[in-house]
C-alpha angles and dihedrals in degrees: 000000000000123000130207095244121134088251092059091051092056092082122140089253094061091041091054093042089053092048093048091047091047094048090051090050091049093047091053094046093047089050089049093048093048089052087059091055097043093042103208120190092267093057093047090050092046093052090048091051089050093050093241128135114249087224085076094060096087092048093047091045090050092051091048092048093050092048090047093050091049088051092049094055110080094218095054098029094110092054091046091052090053092049093046089051088057092046093049091045088058090051091053089050092051091049090049092048093058096041100241123174119283096258094053090048097047097040097083090047092051089047088054088056088054090051091055094039090056091049094045091052095049103037121068092191091061091048091051091049096048106033120083115250121236 
């Protein structure tokens, strides 16, 4: 009989699910940060729609890349998740400020959930901290 303790959740399946989810998150965020360095037309237009100077794109891309790297490294993943939560919260605030549609506003928040879900599935310490003890 399997119990719902943190130890029982640390199966290889949850570990690999967390790793896969985290890799997908990291790949998307790296792609997003690289776009801020390369500045394709879509990025320039998005910055204009949000009322932000394109000159900020490299700074924002650098911050995102640093947070993503911290999240990708197991030893600093918790700190990276906290920083990415702040970054994505700022993205939600900017979307709300300009009155964008609901999906564009909620997407960064949903992505933040994926950040934490990936970490939760791959890190026993986080599960021990968050799950109730029996």
